C-alpha positions as CSV (number, residue, x, y, z in Angstrom):
1,X,3.9,23.8,-71.6
2,X,4.4,20.5,-69.6
3,X,1.6,19.8,-67.2
4,X,4.0,19.5,-64.2
5,X,5.5,22.9,-64.9
6,X,1.9,24.4,-65.1
7,X,1.3,22.9,-61.7
8,X,4.4,23.9,-60.1
9,X,3.8,27.5,-61.4
10,X,0.3,27.4,-60.0
11,X,1.5,26.1,-56.5
12,X,4.3,28.9,-56.5
13,X,1.6,31.5,-57.3
14,X,-0.6,30.2,-54.5
15,X,2.3,30.3,-52.0
16,X,3.0,33.8,-52.9
17,X,-0.5,34.9,-52.4
18,X,-0.7,33.0,-49.2
19,X,2.5,34.6,-47.8
20,X,1.2,38.2,-48.9
21,X,-2.1,37.4,-47.2
22,X,-0.4,36.1,-44.0
23,X,1.7,39.3,-44.0
24,X,-1.1,41.7,-44.1
25,X,-3.9,39.8,-42.7
26,X,-1.9,38.5,-39.7
27,X,-2.1,41.9,-38.1
28,X,-5.6,41.5,-37.5
29,X,-5.8,37.6,-37.0
30,X,-3.6,36.3,-34.2
31,X,-2.6,33.2,-36.4
32,X,0.5,31.7,-34.6
33,X,-0.4,33.3,-31.3
34,X,-3.6,31.4,-30.5
35,X,-4.4,30.0,-27.0
36,X,-3.1,26.5,-27.0
37,X,0.0,27.1,-29.2
38,X,2.9,25.8,-27.3
39,X,5.8,28.2,-26.4
40,X,8.7,27.3,-24.2
41,X,11.5,29.9,-23.6
42,X,14.5,29.4,-21.7
43,X,17.8,31.1,-21.5
44,X,19.5,30.6,-24.9
45,X,16.6,28.3,-26.1
46,X,13.2,28.8,-27.5
47,X,10.7,26.3,-28.7
48,X,7.4,27.2,-30.6
49,X,4.7,24.6,-31.6
50,X,1.5,26.2,-33.2
51,X,-0.5,23.1,-32.6
52,X,-3.9,25.0,-32.4
53,X,-3.1,27.2,-35.4
54,X,-2.1,24.2,-37.3
55,X,-5.5,22.5,-36.4
56,X,-7.5,25.6,-37.4
57,X,-5.6,26.0,-40.8
58,X,-6.1,22.3,-41.3
59,X,-9.9,22.5,-40.8
60,X,-10.3,25.6,-43.1
61,X,-8.1,23.9,-45.9
62,X,-10.2,20.8,-45.6
63,X,-13.5,22.7,-45.8
64,X,-12.0,24.6,-48.8
65,X,-10.9,21.3,-50.6
66,X,-14.3,19.9,-49.8
67,X,-16.1,22.8,-51.3
68,X,-14.0,22.9,-54.3
69,X,-14.7,19.2,-54.8
70,X,-18.5,19.6,-54.4
71,X,-18.7,22.6,-56.6
72,X,-16.8,20.9,-59.2
73,X,-19.5,18.1,-59.4
74,X,-22.4,20.5,-59.7
């Protein structure tokens, strides 16, 4: 199998697992509804920008990538 195909399949599997985790764990973790997430609602219009959720996820994913890289060098 071509390496690009393997990579795309792996990315797809990770996204499916992340979606399932988000669905079930989201009931206990308020991701997307954290203080600092911007929500503007007006008649016929709503705008949502999850800035704090994005920062938190970015920090967690950066930490995981750093750990993955660090463990790979051991």
